[in-house]
N, C-alpha and C positions, 0 to 999 in steps of 0.2 A: 797084158802081161801080169798085171796084179792078180787077177783071178786065177791064173795058172799057178803062180807061186803059192797062193793060199790053199790050193787043192792038196799040195804036198805036206802041209803042216796041219797039225791037230790044233783046232781052235775051239775054245770054250766060250760060249756066249751066255751071259747071265742077264736077267731082266728083273726089274722091281718097280712097283708103282710108288716111287718115292714121294711124289706130290700128294698122292692119295693118303699115304701113311702120315705125312706131315699135317695135312688138313684134318684128318681124323683125330690127331693127338693135340695139336695146338690151335687149330682153326685158321691157320695161315699156310700159304704155299711155299714153305721153306724146305726144299728137298735135300739140302746138303747133308744133314745128319743121316738120313736114310741111305743116301748114296755112299757115305763113308762106311756104314755097316755092310752094304753090299760089296764094297771093295775089299773088306776084310774077309769075305767069303771067296772072292775071286783070287785074292793073293794071301795064301795061308800064313806068310811071314808077317803080315800086318794083323796083329792080334786085336781082339775086341777090347782088351785092356788098354792098348795104345790108343785106340779110337776114343775110348771113354776119357782118357787123360787129355787128349787133344781137345775134345769138346769142353772139358773142364777149364782148360787154359784159354780157349778162344771165345766161348760163349759166356757172356756175363749175365744174361737173363735166361730163364727157362733151362738151366743146365741139366737138371734131372730129367726133364721131359725130352730134351734132345738126346740124352743118353739112352732113354727108353726107345726113342725113334730109331736110333742106330741099331739097337738090338733087334727091333722089328725088321729093319732093312736086311740084317744078316739072316734072320730066320725066313723071310719071305723071298729072298733072292733065289731064283730058279733058272 
């Protein structure tokens, strides 16, 4: 039943190598920031500015690097 109902709806699927982006930027597998950037591409009402603000509020260390990772997640989501 589930597959039948999905056939009638238009679904967009995005993918991003969030762990790879995080490892290349900070050397650790913390994919959350890249995933937040990818979510801003999937949901246009979630702006990159809001994502950057959330990172600034929640991440106490590596804030600028995590913001850059979020931007890369946005750009590389396909």
